[in-house]
N, C-alpha and C positions, 0 to 999 in steps of 0.2 A: 914658733911659727908656722909651722906644719899641721897642731894641732887648730889654730884658727884658724886656719884654712880650712881646714876637714868641717869644726863646726859651723863657718861662715857658707860653707855650701849646705850643709844640712839644714839649717836655718831657713837658707833660701829657699830651698825645698819645700818649708813650714809655712814659710810666705808666700809663697805662690798659692797655698792651697786656702791662706786666709780669705782673700775678698778675690771673687772671679770679674768682676767690676772695673777692675784696672785692666790698662791696657794688655791685649795679650798677640805674641806671634806667633807664626805658625812653625811647625817641627815634622817631627817625622809621625805618621798614622800610628806607632805603637806607642806614643806619649798621648793620643787623644782616648780619654777617657769613656766609652758608651756604656759600660755600669761597674756596680761598685756593691760589696757589704763589709761591712765591720762589726761584726759579733763576736757575743761573750761565749763561752765554749766551758760545760763542766764546772765553772767556778773557779777554774785557774788558768784556765787560760783563751787567746783571744783569736779569731783567722779575721785576718782582713786579706778582700779580693777584690783584684778589679780586670775587666775585661775590656782590651782595648780596640782598637778598629783595623790593625795587624797585628803581625807576629812579632812580640819582644825578642830584639837577640839577646841569647844568652851567655853570648860575648860580645866584647868591643864591636863596633862595626862605624864606617866612617864617619856618620853624625857623632858618636861616643868619642872617638878618637879625637874630632874638633871641638869640642863643648869641656869645660873644666870638670863643671859634673851634671849629670844625669840623671835624671830620677822620676819616681811617680810616690804620690803624699798621697795621704790619708788628711784631714785637718777640720778643726776645728775653729771657725774663723771668729768664733766670740774670744778664747784666748788667745790663738796665732799659735797655738799650741797642737806642731803635727806629727805623726810614724811619716816616716821616708824610707822609703826604697832605692839605692842610689849606686851608680857605677862610674869611677873616676878615673881611667891609665891616665889621662893627663896630669893632674895634681900631685896622684903617687896613693901609696897605700895609707890607709888610716882605721883598718879593720883588721883585728886576731883571726874573725869567724872566717871571710872570705876579702884575704887583702885585695886578689884581682877581681873579683866580678862583683855581682852584687849583694850588698849586704843593707842590715837597718840602721837607724838614727832616731833619736829625736829631737827635734828641733822647735826653736821659737822663730815667729816670722812679726815683723814690724811694720806701717806704714815707712814712707821716706825717701823711695827710689825713687829714680831719677830713668822716664818713659827711656827705652823700650821696657824694662824691669817693672814690674809689679808690687816686690816688698824687698824689706833688708833681710837680712840673717842676721837673728841677733845673737843668736847661739844654737852651739849643737850642746843636746844638753846630755845626752848617753847612746851609749853604740851597743843598745841590746842586743844579744844573740835572738836569732827568728829561724826559724825555718821556711826555705824561703826554694818556690818551686815554680817555676815560669814553663809555660806549655803552649805554644803558638801563642795565641791572642792572650790567651788565660794567664794573670800572677797571683799568685797566693803566699801568704805570711803566717805561722801561726808565731804565737811570740807568748810568751809569760802575759796576763793582763797586768801585774801588779810593777813590769816594764814601760807600759803605756803613759804617754802623761795627761790622757784623759779617759775617761770609761768609753768603750767603742761605741754607744749611741750619741756622743758626743760628737763625733765625727758628724759634720757635715756637707761634704763636699773631698771629692778623688780628682786628682788632678797629675797631667803630665807637668814634668819642668826642668830648665837648666840655671846651671847658677855662673852669673858671669859677675865679671867685677863691675864695683857700682862707687866713685867716690862720694855721695851723696849720702852712702852706708857708713854706720859707724863702722861696723867690720872690713866695712870694702868690697863686698859683696851682695849681689842683687840677684833676686828670685825671675825668670820668666816663664811664667805658665804658657804652656803650647795648647795651640786650639788645634 
């Protein structure tokens, strides 16, 4: 059950980035991505960065504590595959790397969510180890290239998101893009 919930929230994050054309809800400014990059480094690693419109909390704040999953996602809208950094003290631990803080997942997102959700989380595909740095409005993840769901050049959007319950989704988890 815990694994399904974790997979659902990560997939939701990926779904969030699959398409920004769907309805999005406001969230804190730290979930609004102002700029981002995803680049391969040295043939074996990738660096994914995002700059948000406000300082990203390193530890749960009130907003994070009131949502099942909060995160930032770099996604490939063609495939619905995404790399996400998440934090979710409400649903509990699912990561060995940083169980109470920000950690990485790869997810698959699909359509079919009920508004105001934008996507359904189809699955949490993996929990790769990542070097995560959060400093003010900047977020950086260094990860092994082989653990990404797609090549860094395939990511075509980065967004902030939350995962919420959604009865229309097979996983019962919907993803809401924050704007």
